[in-house]
N, C-alpha and C positions, 0 to 999 in steps of 0.2 A: 178685683184679686182673689187669690187663695188665699183662704183664712189659714191655717195651719197645717204644719209639716211635721208628720216626725221620721228621721230616720236612723234604723237601727242596722248595724251590722258588727263584724269581731275586730279584734285591736287590726290596724293598716289595714281594713279592708276597703278605703275610700269613702267612708260616711263624709267624713270632716271637707273630703275636696267638694263631696256634691252638694252638702249645704252653703257651703261658700259661694259657687256656681249657680244655685238657684237664689240665695240672697242679695247677691248681687247682680243677676240679672232681673230681678223684678224689685229691687229699689234702689229708690236713688241715696234715701240714709238710712244704711245698714247699720245698725250698732251689733256688738259681737260679745256676750256675757259669757267670761270665760270663768267656771266653778271649779278650776284644778288650784288643790293649794301646792308650793314649792316647797317641798317636805326634805327633799335631800338631792343632791346634783346632779342625777340624773332626769328628775323630774324636771328640774332647774332648765335643763338642757334642753329638752322635749317642751316646753310653755315660750323657751329664747325662738328656737325655730318657728311653734306655730304664730310667734308674733312678727317674725321676718316675712312670713311667707302670706301675710294678711297685712302688712304697713299698709296702711294710707288709703287700704279702702273701706274700712271700717272702725267708728270711735268705740274702743274696748273697755270693759266695765266688768272689773274682777268684783266676784261674789260668789261665794264659795257655800253659803247659807241660806240668806235670805231673798232667794230666789222670787220668786213672786212681788217684793217690793221693787224689787231692780226691775224686772219685769213694766210695772207701772208704772214705774218714773222713767223708764226709756220710752215705753211705747207714747206716752206724751213729745217724743222729742225726733222718734223715727219711723220708716216706714216697714222695715225690716227689721227683726230681732231675732238673731242666730245665736241659741244657748249649747256652749260644746261643755261636759255634758251632763248627763240624768245623773250616769253611774257613780260619775263623779261627787254630784250633788247629795246624790242616796250614802255613798260614804261617808263623806262630811258629815248627815245628818247622822248617822251611826256613829261616829268618834265624839259627836255632842250629848250623846245619847236623845236626842230627837224623835218625836212621833214622827214616821218616815210616813207612816199611810199618811196619817193627819194630814203632811206639809204634801204628798203630791195631793188630796182631796182638795188642797189650796192653789195648788200649781193648775189642777184642770176646773175648777172654779173659775180661776187669772183668765185663762184661755177662752173662756166663755164670754168672758166679760169684756176680752181687750176684739174687739172689732175692727177699729180704721188701721189694725197693722198687722204683718202675718209674723206668726212666730214659727222659727227654725230650730225643733228639738233634734239632738244629737244624742245618741245612746248606745252603751255596747250591748249586744244580747249575747249575755252570759251562759244561758239556758238550754245549749245546742249539747253541753261537752255530758261527761259523764257525773254523777251526781258527788260533789263533796264528802271528804269523808269528816270534815269537820263541822260543827253546830252553827258557829257563827260564818262560815262561807254557804251552809246549805241556807241561811236568813237572810245572808243579802241577796244570793240566785232567788229566792222566791220571794222577795223584795222589789228588786228591778223588774222579774215578772208581771208580778200584780201592776207595778205602775207604768209599764210598757203598755199593760192591756188598758187602764186606765186613759192611757192619753191618747192611745190610736182611736179610743173610742168617741174624741173629743177634736181629735186632727182631720181633715179634709181627704188629707193623701200622709198614707203612709209609706214608705218605702223599707227594700234590705236590701243592703247593699255585702257584695264577697267579689273578689279580687278584681275590684274595681267598675263592677258591674251591678247597675243598680237595678232591682226587681220591683213595679209597681205592685204594692200591696190593696192598696185603696187607693181613690181618684186617678189622676191621671199624671202622666211624665208631666215634669213643669222644668225642666233643665234640657241643656244644649250639649251633642256632646261636643 
């Protein structure tokens, strides 16, 4: 089995659908770690929609901050873990004023340690647009870009998804059309 997968793309690009396809086709006991926090009605509806779409196919674990601990715990019981999404996790870390670079380093170390379970990471590529006008948005963009580089270095497969079409950037295609 492939070790780990990173799937990048923009909003509504099809990255979560690809991740679910990979996780359910390669795993018999997949888990879904959701990092989203539902702070408003629109986000609550998005979460409910995602939950309905994956109902019965995954065990869902909600963890907005301590992703590494949740990964280790889930790896003891699941052969594939889908994490959706890294950029929301980074946002959550920023909101509690955590050391994002340190947390990403802990995550990359955890991925190196988790050998018997495939981890599929989903994240929003936010660095393709214009330079944001405010410092906080630029900081977020830079932290996400650095995280993606670190995660791509430890993942065997990396995809970029646009318009529902996955582009293999590293490794080989693990999905069926």
